[in-house]
C-alpha positions as YAML, in Angstrom:
chain: A
units: angstrom
residues:
- id: 1
  name: UNK
  ca: [136.27, 71.61, 92.66]
- id: 2
  name: UNK
  ca: [132.95, 72.94, 93.73]
- id: 3
  name: UNK
  ca: [134.90, 75.42, 96.15]
- id: 4
  name: UNK
  ca: [136.71, 76.89, 92.89]
- id: 5
  name: UNK
  ca: [133.70, 76.70, 90.75]
- id: 6
  name: UNK
  ca: [131.87, 78.80, 93.80]
- id: 7
  name: UNK
  ca: [134.82, 81.12, 93.68]
- id: 8
  name: UNK
  ca: [134.84, 81.71, 89.95]
- id: 9
  name: UNK
  ca: [131.29, 82.77, 90.19]
- id: 10
  name: UNK
  ca: [131.31, 85.22, 92.64]
- id: 11
  name: UNK
  ca: [134.20, 87.39, 90.85]
- id: 12
  name: UNK
  ca: [132.64, 90.33, 89.72]
- id: 13
  name: UNK
  ca: [130.50, 90.20, 86.65]
- id: 14
  name: UNK
  ca: [132.51, 91.95, 84.67]
- id: 15
  name: UNK
  ca: [135.23, 88.89, 84.47]
- id: 16
  name: UNK
  ca: [132.20, 86.33, 83.79]
- id: 17
  name: UNK
  ca: [132.68, 87.22, 80.30]
- id: 18
  name: UNK
  ca: [136.36, 86.39, 79.78]
- id: 19
  name: UNK
  ca: [136.62, 83.68, 82.10]
- id: 20
  name: UNK
  ca: [133.80, 82.28, 79.81]
- id: 21
  name: UNK
  ca: [135.78, 82.81, 76.76]
- id: 22
  name: UNK
  ca: [138.82, 81.12, 78.26]
- id: 23
  name: UNK
  ca: [136.95, 78.13, 79.10]
- id: 24
  name: UNK
  ca: [135.22, 77.97, 75.71]
- id: 25
  name: UNK
  ca: [138.26, 78.01, 74.01]
- id: 26
  name: UNK
  ca: [139.71, 75.56, 76.62]
- id: 27
  name: UNK
  ca: [136.96, 72.69, 76.15]
- id: 28
  name: UNK
  ca: [137.03, 73.26, 72.62]
- id: 29
  name: UNK
  ca: [140.36, 71.81, 72.79]
- id: 30
  name: UNK
  ca: [140.13, 69.12, 75.09]
- id: 31
  name: UNK
  ca: [136.22, 68.24, 74.86]
- id: 32
  name: UNK
  ca: [136.97, 66.23, 72.03]
- id: 33
  name: UNK
  ca: [133.84, 63.83, 72.42]
- id: 34
  name: UNK
  ca: [131.45, 66.92, 72.78]
- id: 35
  name: UNK
  ca: [133.09, 68.43, 70.05]
- id: 36
  name: UNK
  ca: [132.53, 66.00, 67.55]
- id: 37
  name: UNK
  ca: [128.90, 65.64, 68.53]
- id: 38
  name: UNK
  ca: [128.44, 69.22, 67.81]
- id: 39
  name: UNK
  ca: [130.18, 68.86, 64.77]
- id: 40
  name: UNK
  ca: [128.06, 66.11, 63.26]
- id: 41
  name: UNK
  ca: [124.89, 67.96, 64.71]
- id: 42
  name: UNK
  ca: [125.92, 71.26, 62.40]
- id: 43
  name: UNK
  ca: [126.41, 69.54, 59.58]
- id: 44
  name: UNK
  ca: [123.10, 67.50, 59.36]
- id: 45
  name: UNK
  ca: [121.50, 71.12, 60.57]
- id: 46
  name: UNK
  ca: [123.23, 73.46, 58.26]
- id: 47
  name: UNK
  ca: [123.90, 71.09, 55.13]
- id: 48
  name: UNK
  ca: [124.21, 74.29, 53.24]
- id: 49
  name: UNK
  ca: [126.81, 75.94, 55.22]
- id: 50
  name: UNK
  ca: [130.33, 76.32, 54.33]
- id: 51
  name: UNK
  ca: [133.38, 74.68, 55.85]
- id: 52
  name: UNK
  ca: [134.11, 77.88, 57.58]
- id: 53
  name: UNK
  ca: [130.56, 78.61, 58.55]
- id: 54
  name: UNK
  ca: [130.51, 75.53, 60.51]
- id: 55
  name: UNK
  ca: [133.98, 76.44, 62.24]
- id: 56
  name: UNK
  ca: [132.45, 79.79, 63.27]
- id: 57
  name: UNK
  ca: [129.34, 78.25, 64.79]
- id: 58
  name: UNK
  ca: [131.11, 75.79, 66.17]
- id: 59
  name: UNK
  ca: [133.36, 77.99, 68.11]
- id: 60
  name: UNK
  ca: [130.77, 80.41, 68.77]
- id: 61
  name: UNK
  ca: [128.89, 77.50, 70.35]
- id: 62
  name: UNK
  ca: [131.69, 76.43, 72.30]
- id: 63
  name: UNK
  ca: [132.03, 80.21, 73.89]
- id: 64
  name: UNK
  ca: [128.39, 80.03, 74.92]
- id: 65
  name: UNK
  ca: [129.22, 76.54, 76.96]
- id: 66
  name: UNK
  ca: [132.18, 78.21, 78.78]
- id: 67
  name: UNK
  ca: [129.85, 81.10, 79.60]
- id: 68
  name: UNK
  ca: [127.44, 78.49, 80.84]
- id: 69
  name: UNK
  ca: [129.65, 77.30, 83.80]
- id: 70
  name: UNK
  ca: [129.12, 80.57, 85.11]
- id: 71
  name: UNK
  ca: [125.86, 80.85, 84.32]
- id: 72
  name: UNK
  ca: [124.82, 77.38, 86.17]
- id: 73
  name: UNK
  ca: [126.96, 78.55, 89.00]
- id: 74
  name: UNK
  ca: [124.82, 81.74, 89.02]
- id: 75
  name: UNK
  ca: [121.47, 80.18, 88.95]
- id: 76
  name: UNK
  ca: [122.77, 77.92, 91.61]
- id: 77
  name: UNK
  ca: [124.86, 79.64, 93.99]
- id: 78
  name: UNK
  ca: [123.67, 83.30, 94.15]
- id: 79
  name: UNK
  ca: [120.79, 85.08, 96.08]
- id: 80
  name: UNK
  ca: [117.99, 86.45, 94.30]
- id: 81
  name: UNK
  ca: [118.63, 89.79, 95.01]
- id: 82
  name: UNK
  ca: [122.21, 89.54, 93.72]
- id: 83
  name: UNK
  ca: [120.77, 88.28, 90.26]
- id: 84
  name: UNK
  ca: [118.25, 90.92, 90.44]
- id: 85
  name: UNK
  ca: [120.71, 93.65, 90.96]
- id: 86
  name: UNK
  ca: [123.61, 92.15, 88.62]
- id: 87
  name: UNK
  ca: [122.13, 90.09, 85.69]
- id: 88
  name: UNK
  ca: [120.45, 92.29, 83.14]
- id: 89
  name: UNK
  ca: [117.13, 90.48, 82.18]
- id: 90
  name: UNK
  ca: [113.80, 90.83, 80.83]
- id: 91
  name: UNK
  ca: [110.59, 88.60, 80.54]
- id: 92
  name: UNK
  ca: [107.98, 89.26, 78.05]
- id: 93
  name: UNK
  ca: [104.57, 87.72, 78.35]
- id: 94
  name: UNK
  ca: [104.03, 86.90, 81.95]
- id: 95
  name: UNK
  ca: [100.61, 88.05, 81.55]
- id: 96
  name: UNK
  ca: [99.98, 84.71, 79.87]
- id: 97
  name: UNK
  ca: [100.15, 82.36, 82.64]
- id: 98
  name: UNK
  ca: [97.32, 84.33, 84.14]
- id: 99
  name: UNK
  ca: [95.29, 85.44, 81.19]
- id: 100
  name: UNK
  ca: [94.35, 81.90, 79.99]
- id: 101
  name: UNK
  ca: [92.28, 79.65, 82.23]
- id: 102
  name: UNK
  ca: [92.89, 80.57, 85.35]
- id: 103
  name: UNK
  ca: [91.87, 77.33, 87.02]
- id: 104
  name: UNK
  ca: [94.42, 75.47, 84.87]
- id: 105
  name: UNK
  ca: [98.11, 74.79, 85.19]
- id: 106
  name: UNK
  ca: [100.25, 76.06, 82.48]
- id: 107
  name: UNK
  ca: [102.57, 73.29, 80.73]
- id: 108
  name: UNK
  ca: [105.63, 75.43, 79.45]
- id: 109
  name: UNK
  ca: [108.07, 73.70, 76.78]
- id: 110
  name: UNK
  ca: [111.36, 75.14, 76.70]
- id: 111
  name: UNK
  ca: [114.46, 74.26, 74.50]
- id: 112
  name: UNK
  ca: [117.70, 73.65, 75.68]
- id: 113
  name: UNK
  ca: [119.56, 76.68, 75.52]
- id: 114
  name: UNK
  ca: [122.91, 76.75, 76.76]
- id: 115
  name: UNK
  ca: [122.39, 79.19, 79.32]
- id: 116
  name: UNK
  ca: [118.82, 77.13, 80.77]
- id: 117
  name: UNK
  ca: [119.64, 76.83, 84.16]
- id: 118
  name: UNK
  ca: [119.97, 80.94, 84.62]
- id: 119
  name: UNK
  ca: [116.54, 80.86, 82.47]
- id: 120
  name: UNK
  ca: [114.87, 78.67, 84.80]
- id: 121
  name: UNK
  ca: [116.11, 80.56, 87.74]
- id: 122
  name: UNK
  ca: [115.12, 83.96, 86.68]
- id: 123
  name: UNK
  ca: [111.78, 82.18, 85.52]
- id: 124
  name: UNK
  ca: [111.45, 81.09, 89.03]
- id: 125
  name: UNK
  ca: [112.07, 84.54, 90.77]
- id: 126
  name: UNK
  ca: [109.49, 85.99, 89.13]
- id: 127
  name: UNK
  ca: [106.46, 82.93, 88.98]
- id: 128
  name: UNK
  ca: [106.05, 79.67, 90.97]
- id: 129
  name: UNK
  ca: [107.51, 76.99, 88.80]
- id: 130
  name: UNK
  ca: [107.89, 73.22, 88.99]
- id: 131
  name: UNK
  ca: [110.23, 71.54, 86.69]
- id: 132
  name: UNK
  ca: [110.37, 68.11, 84.48]
- id: 133
  name: UNK
  ca: [113.82, 66.83, 84.62]
- id: 134
  name: UNK
  ca: [116.24, 63.65, 83.77]
- id: 135
  name: UNK
  ca: [118.34, 62.37, 86.22]
- id: 136
  name: UNK
  ca: [121.96, 63.02, 86.47]
- id: 137
  name: UNK
  ca: [124.33, 59.69, 85.47]
- id: 138
  name: UNK
  ca: [126.65, 60.89, 88.31]
- id: 139
  name: UNK
  ca: [124.59, 60.58, 91.71]
- id: 140
  name: UNK
  ca: [127.11, 63.46, 92.98]
- id: 141
  name: UNK
  ca: [126.51, 65.75, 90.30]
- id: 142
  name: UNK
  ca: [122.67, 64.40, 90.44]
- id: 143
  name: UNK
  ca: [122.51, 65.85, 94.17]
- id: 144
  name: UNK
  ca: [124.35, 69.02, 93.14]
- id: 145
  name: UNK
  ca: [122.19, 69.33, 90.43]
- id: 146
  name: UNK
  ca: [119.09, 69.14, 92.43]
- id: 147
  name: UNK
  ca: [120.13, 71.24, 95.29]
- id: 148
  name: UNK
  ca: [120.72, 74.09, 92.80]
- id: 149
  name: UNK
  ca: [117.53, 73.89, 90.87]
- id: 150
  name: UNK
  ca: [115.55, 73.62, 94.33]
- id: 151
  name: UNK
  ca: [116.97, 76.93, 95.09]
- id: 152
  name: UNK
  ca: [113.92, 78.89, 93.28]
- id: 153
  name: UNK
  ca: [111.75, 75.88, 91.54]
- id: 154
  name: UNK
  ca: [109.28, 74.51, 93.88]
- id: 155
  name: UNK
  ca: [109.88, 70.69, 92.83]
- id: 156
  name: UNK
  ca: [111.18, 68.68, 90.28]
- id: 157
  name: UNK
  ca: [109.95, 65.53, 88.92]
- id: 158
  name: UNK
  ca: [111.52, 63.11, 86.64]
- id: 159
  name: UNK
  ca: [110.53, 62.76, 83.23]
- id: 160
  name: UNK
  ca: [109.89, 59.10, 83.62]
- id: 161
  name: UNK
  ca: [107.47, 59.68, 86.99]
- id: 162
  name: UNK
  ca: [104.59, 61.36, 84.83]
- id: 163
  name: UNK
  ca: [102.02, 61.53, 87.98]
- id: 164
  name: UNK
  ca: [104.05, 63.73, 90.22]
- id: 165
  name: UNK
  ca: [103.88, 66.44, 87.49]
- id: 166
  name: UNK
  ca: [100.34, 65.59, 86.28]
- id: 167
  name: UNK
  ca: [99.49, 66.07, 89.93]
- id: 168
  name: UNK
  ca: [100.96, 69.79, 89.64]
- id: 169
  name: UNK
  ca: [99.12, 70.75, 86.27]
- id: 170
  name: UNK
  ca: [96.06, 69.53, 87.78]
- id: 171
  name: UNK
  ca: [96.50, 72.01, 90.71]
- id: 172
  name: UNK
  ca: [96.94, 74.62, 88.28]
- id: 173
  name: UNK
  ca: [100.50, 75.08, 88.71]
- id: 174
  name: UNK
  ca: [103.29, 76.16, 86.41]
- id: 175
  name: UNK
  ca: [105.31, 73.34, 84.55]
- id: 176
  name: UNK
  ca: [108.56, 73.36, 82.90]
- id: 177
  name: UNK
  ca: [109.01, 70.51, 80.30]
- id: 178
  name: UNK
  ca: [111.64, 70.10, 77.68]
- id: 179
  name: UNK
  ca: [111.08, 67.51, 74.58]
- id: 180
  name: UNK
  ca: [113.73, 68.42, 72.13]
- id: 181
  name: UNK
  ca: [116.55, 65.73, 73.19]
- id: 182
  name: UNK
  ca: [115.95, 61.90, 71.87]
- id: 183
  name: UNK
  ca: [115.05, 59.87, 74.81]
- id: 184
  name: UNK
  ca: [114.44, 56.88, 72.70]
- id: 185
  name: UNK
  ca: [111.52, 55.28, 71.12]
- id: 186
  name: UNK
  ca: [109.60, 55.27, 73.95]
- id: 187
  name: UNK
  ca: [106.94, 57.62, 73.88]
- id: 188
  name: UNK
  ca: [108.46, 58.87, 70.33]
- id: 189
  name: UNK
  ca: [107.55, 58.92, 66.99]
- id: 190
  name: UNK
  ca: [109.71, 59.50, 64.10]
- id: 191
  name: UNK
  ca: [109.28, 63.02, 63.05]
- id: 192
  name: UNK
  ca: [111.00, 65.74, 61.51]
- id: 193
  name: UNK
  ca: [113.84, 68.28, 62.97]
- id: 194
  name: UNK
  ca: [116.03, 70.31, 60.70]
- id: 195
  name: UNK
  ca: [114.66, 68.05, 58.06]
- id: 196
  name: UNK
  ca: [116.25, 65.04, 59.33]
- id: 197
  name: UNK
  ca: [114.45, 61.93, 60.89]
- id: 198
  name: UNK
  ca: [114.44, 62.23, 64.70]
- id: 199
  name: UNK
  ca: [112.45, 60.44, 67.66]
- id: 200
  name: UNK
  ca: [110.55, 62.83, 68.96]
- id: 201
  name: UNK
  ca: [108.35, 62.79, 72.21]
- id: 202
  name: UNK
  ca: [104.55, 62.60, 71.65]
- id: 203
  name: UNK
  ca: [103.38, 62.74, 74.93]
- id: 204
  name: UNK
  ca: [102.34, 66.70, 75.18]
- id: 205
  name: UNK
  ca: [99.16, 65.63, 73.79]
- id: 206
  name: UNK
  ca: [98.31, 62.98, 76.50]
- id: 207
  name: UNK
  ca: [99.46, 65.51, 79.19]
- id: 208
  name: UNK
  ca: [97.50, 68.65, 78.57]
- id: 209
  name: UNK
  ca: [94.30, 66.34, 77.62]
- id: 210
  name: UNK
  ca: [94.45, 64.86, 81.06]
- id: 211
  name: UNK
  ca: [95.35, 67.87, 82.91]
- id: 212
  name: UNK
  ca: [93.34, 70.24, 80.96]
- id: 213
  name: UNK
  ca: [96.38, 72.42, 80.88]
- id: 214
  name: UNK
  ca: [97.22, 75.54, 78.79]
- id: 215
  name: UNK
  ca: [100.58, 74.67, 76.60]
- id: 216
  name: UNK
  ca: [102.96, 77.59, 76.32]
- id: 217
  name: UNK
  ca: [106.60, 77.92, 74.93]
- id: 218
  name: UNK
  ca: [108.94, 79.91, 76.79]
- id: 219
  name: UNK
  ca: [112.17, 80.86, 74.40]
- id: 220
  name: UNK
  ca: [115.14, 82.72, 75.87]
- id: 221
  name: UNK
  ca: [118.31, 84.25, 73.92]
- id: 222
  name: UNK
  ca: [120.62, 87.38, 74.51]
- id: 223
  name: UNK
  ca: [120.35, 90.51, 73.01]
- id: 224
  name: UNK
  ca: [122.76, 93.12, 73.25]
- id: 225
  name: UNK
  ca: [124.04, 91.27, 76.38]
- id: 226
  name: UNK
  ca: [120.65, 91.11, 77.98]
- id: 227
  name: UNK
  ca: [119.06, 87.74, 78.72]
- id: 228
  name: UNK
  ca: [115.28, 87.90, 77.14]
- id: 229
  name: UNK
  ca: [112.85, 85.26, 78.39]
- id: 230
  name: UNK
  ca: [109.70, 85.20, 76.23]
- id: 231
  name: UNK
  ca: [106.65, 83.08, 76.38]
- id: 232
  name: UNK
  ca: [104.08, 82.45, 73.98]
- id: 233
  name: UNK
  ca: [101.27, 80.24, 73.50]
- id: 234
  name: UNK
  ca: [100.87, 77.20, 71.35]
- id: 235
  name: UNK
  ca: [97.64, 76.68, 69.55]
- id: 236
  name: UNK
  ca: [96.55, 72.91, 69.39]
- id: 237
  name: UNK
  ca: [93.31, 72.66, 68.66]
- id: 238
  name: UNK
  ca: [92.41, 70.05, 65.99]
- id: 239
  name: UNK
  ca: [96.09, 68.61, 66.57]
- id: 240
  name: UNK
  ca: [96.73, 64.80, 67.28]
- id: 241
  name: UNK
  ca: [99.65, 63.96, 69.04]
- id: 242
  name: UNK
  ca: [102.32, 63.60, 65.93]
- id: 243
  name: UNK
  ca: [101.00, 66.74, 64.37]
- id: 244
  name: UNK
  ca: [101.44, 68.58, 67.70]
- id: 245
  name: UNK
  ca: [104.64, 67.19, 68.25]
- id: 246
  name: UNK
  ca: [106.02, 68.46, 64.75]
- id: 247
  name: UNK
  ca: [104.56, 71.53, 65.29]
- id: 248
  name: UNK
  ca: [106.72, 71.80, 68.39]
- id: 249
  name: UNK
  ca: [109.85, 70.73, 66.80]
- id: 250
  name: UNK
  ca: [108.94, 73.50, 63.98]
- id: 251
  name: UNK
  ca: [108.72, 76.32, 66.60]
- id: 252
  name: UNK
  ca: [111.58, 75.04, 68.36]
- id: 253
  name: UNK
  ca: [113.81, 74.70, 65.22]
- id: 254
  name: UNK
  ca: [112.30, 78.41, 64.35]
- id: 255
  name: UNK
  ca: [113.78, 79.57, 68.02]
- id: 256
  name: UNK
  ca: [116.93, 77.74, 67.51]
- id: 257
  name: UNK
  ca: [117.84, 79.46, 63.92]
- id: 258
  name: UNK
  ca: [117.05, 82.61, 65.62]
- id: 259
  name: UNK
  ca: [120.30, 82.21, 68.13]
- id: 260
  name: UNK
  ca: [121.78, 79.17, 66.64]
- id: 261
  name: UNK
  ca: [125.29, 79.46, 68.90]
- id: 262
  name: UNK
  ca: [123.33, 79.24, 71.96]
- id: 263
  name: UNK
  ca: [121.36, 75.91, 71.67]
- id: 264
  name: UNK
  ca: [123.41, 72.69, 73.36]
- id: 265
  name: UNK
  ca: [124.35, 71.21, 70.14]
- id: 266
  name: UNK
  ca: [126.37, 68.47, 71.74]
- id: 267
  name: UNK
  ca: [123.23, 66.22, 72.54]
- id: 268
  name: UNK
  ca: [123.17, 63.69, 70.36]
- id: 269
  name: UNK
  ca: [119.92, 64.63, 69.04]
- id: 270
  name: UNK
  ca: [120.07, 61.69, 65.81]
- id: 271
  name: UNK
  ca: [121.07, 58.45, 67.72]
- id: 272
  name: UNK
  ca: [117.94, 56.61, 67.32]
- id: 273
  name: UNK
  ca: [117.51, 57.41, 63.67]
- id: 274
  name: UNK
  ca: [120.95, 57.89, 62.65]
- id: 275
  name: UNK
  ca: [122.68, 55.22, 64.91]
- id: 276
  name: UNK
  ca: [125.16, 56.00, 68.10]
- id: 277
  name: UNK
  ca: [127.99, 55.38, 65.22]
- id: 278
  name: UNK
  ca: [126.97, 58.66, 63.67]
- id: 279
  name: UNK
  ca: [128.65, 60.78, 66.34]
- id: 280
  name: UNK
  ca: [131.99, 58.76, 66.53]
...
């Protein structure tokens, strides 16, 4: 399977979009569990959409899912030079990594775009980068994932090992951190996301206070088939843990609405508030 995956990723880039579309259409038929989760999320997050609009968004979302197999393979298997020569991308706001308090680290919040592995690889080609991750349920896939990510990222820390990544921030490093999934009620509060109650991580305030790090957000999206990564500051003065977490939720929601088909709707984002049976 790995050989086939690598082989597909090393085919000419002109084939990639066609392969991604094919994979996405197949997954729309066979990945019934993922499809159900995405359908339920789209229903509650876009209640004013018609059935036809929901179906179109779901279809487009699965095309990006299919495309993500190739993009993840590119991120994990390609050499830097090949990515630089063959992937059309642009990073905006890179100066924010150095023009803030330069002795401090940068905690960089990101959302779960379907092309996040390629986003991270490209970002790490242009800046020294560390990441906070969640271990995969499969030990084999976890090993493949770690090896792939460490192709360019300097190090990864499990989200349940904050001391490790806080040490990086105290040392002035750039650390990627995603907070837009449902990790249960430990360190979470019930806040709004797409006008729905959602278990939301509130530790961002504690992390930046303890490390004196800057707080940034990196958005990623395709524009005319060009991958755009855009950094911006998140102002947080005077905000407590819940208020800051809600501000981040609102920011992520705003970015998703600009390119909704690219988001990872296959995650059970509301399982802690609406219940796991909501996705059955």
